[in-house]
MINU-161526 format. One line per 8 residues: number of its first residue (from 1); their letters; for each residue x, y, z of N, C-alpha, C, O, CB. Coordinates in steps of 0.02 Angstrom, whole numbers, plus 50000, padded with zeros to 5 digits. Glycine has a CB too. Layout:
REM MINU-161526
NUM	a	X Y Z X Y Z X Y Z X Y Z X Y Z ~ ...
This chain:
REM MINU-161526
1	msrplrle	56926 58663 53078 56870 58642 53015 56854 58598 53012 56889 58547 53014 56878 58644 52956 ~ 56770 58601 53002 56702 58538 53008 56693 58504 52931 56692 58538 52880 56610 58582 53034 ~ 56687 58436 52934 56687 58386 52898 56637 58413 52832 56595 58449 52859 56665 58323 52942 ~ 56624 58411 52755 56589 58419 52707 56515 58392 52732 56519 58334 52752 56623 58387 52648 ~ 56477 58408 52735 56424 58381 52713 56409 58319 52695 56447 58300 52651 56412 58407 52678 ~ 56362 58273 52713 56360 58202 52690 56298 58220 52629 56243 58245 52639 56338 58136 52762 ~ 56325 58199 52572 56276 58166 52534 56220 58163 52529 56205 58220 52547 56278 58127 52534 ~ 56154 58128 52513 56115 58081 52526 56080 58069 52472 56089 58121 52440 56081 58091 52576
9	yvdalyha	56030 58018 52426 56019 58012 52371 55941 57963 52397 55929 57932 52449 56089 57982 52324 ~ 55899 57977 52332 55823 57962 52368 55840 57876 52342 55869 57858 52290 55730 58017 52324 ~ 55811 57834 52397 55827 57748 52358 55872 57726 52385 55873 57669 52408 55850 57736 52280 ~ 55920 57770 52389 56005 57754 52413 56010 57685 52456 55967 57672 52498 56039 57824 52471 ~ 56038 57664 52450 56050 57598 52520 56110 57628 52559 56166 57630 52534 56080 57501 52489 ~ 56100 57647 52611 56149 57633 52665 56182 57586 52705 56162 57528 52711 56135 57652 52694 ~ 56239 57612 52737 56270 57551 52807 56252 57557 52852 56249 57614 52875 56333 57544 52834 ~ 56230 57504 52889 56203 57541 52960 56284 57517 52993 56316 57483 52953 56109 57497 53010
17	tscgdrrd	56316 57529 53052 56377 57482 53076 56348 57446 53142 56301 57468 53174 56454 57531 53097 ~ 56378 57395 53156 56342 57378 53210 56394 57369 53276 56385 57336 53327 56300 57312 53192 ~ 56457 57415 53256 56499 57412 53351 56526 57495 53334 56541 57514 53277 56599 57328 53373 ~ 56528 57533 53387 56548 57605 53417 56616 57618 53423 56656 57572 53428 56522 57618 53484 ~ 56631 57674 53424 56700 57692 53450 56729 57640 53474 56700 57607 53517 56704 57740 53501 ~ 56793 57621 53449 56847 57575 53452 56835 57506 53484 56858 57470 53528 56898 57607 53486 ~ 56782 57506 53433 56741 57451 53431 56688 57402 53497 56681 57342 53507 56790 57413 53404 ~ 56654 57472 53534 56631 57478 53593 56549 57449 53576 56517 57465 53526 56643 57558 53624
25	diyesdsd	56532 57411 53618 56457 57413 53588 56409 57451 53592 56411 57495 53635 56427 57374 53601 ~ 56362 57448 53558 56316 57506 53539 56247 57505 53584 56212 57556 53587 56297 57500 53456 ~ 56229 57446 53617 56181 57423 53641 56184 57376 53685 56209 57320 53682 56151 57409 53603 ~ 56141 57420 53753 56151 57408 53810 56100 57333 53828 56099 57309 53884 56137 57477 53848 ~ 56079 57318 53798 56059 57256 53835 56012 57223 53750 55990 57258 53705 55997 57279 53928 ~ 56012 57149 53755 56000 57123 53725 55913 57148 53668 55891 57137 53611 56015 57071 53768 ~ 55893 57182 53722 55794 57207 53714 55813 57291 53658 55774 57309 53614 55737 57243 53842 ~ 55865 57321 53671 55887 57342 53644 55916 57348 53567 55915 57390 53522 55901 57338 53676
33	rqaflvll	55938 57293 53577 55976 57269 53504 55911 57243 53458 55915 57243 53396 56042 57193 53518 ~ 55848 57219 53494 55788 57182 53465 55761 57246 53427 55754 57246 53366 55730 57143 53524 ~ 55741 57321 53482 55721 57363 53449 55723 57407 53387 55679 57429 53350 55723 57377 53475 ~ 55817 57415 53391 55839 57430 53345 55836 57386 53263 55846 57414 53209 55891 57441 53373 ~ 55822 57315 53272 55812 57271 53231 55763 57301 53194 55773 57325 53138 55800 57211 53257 ~ 55678 57299 53238 55613 57337 53235 55610 57379 53187 55581 57385 53133 55598 57372 53291 ~ 55648 57408 53221 55652 57508 53174 55675 57497 53114 55647 57519 53063 55718 57581 53206 ~ 55741 57453 53113 55784 57449 53065 55723 57411 52982 55723 57432 52925 55859 57392 53104
41	sa	55709 57391 52992 55641 57328 52964 55587 57364 52930 55568 57349 52874 55595 57282 53034 ~ 55553 57433 52978 55505 57471 52981 55510 57508 52881 55469 57550 52862 55520 57527 53060
């Protein structure tokens, strides 16, 4: 059985995590991390 769909709201704030499964890194390099921050700030 799949999980229910996530509710999304206009103008809502959402939490972005900074680690992957089992606390693995989610960025392969510092430039990947910087690119994510640029996209996040747009």
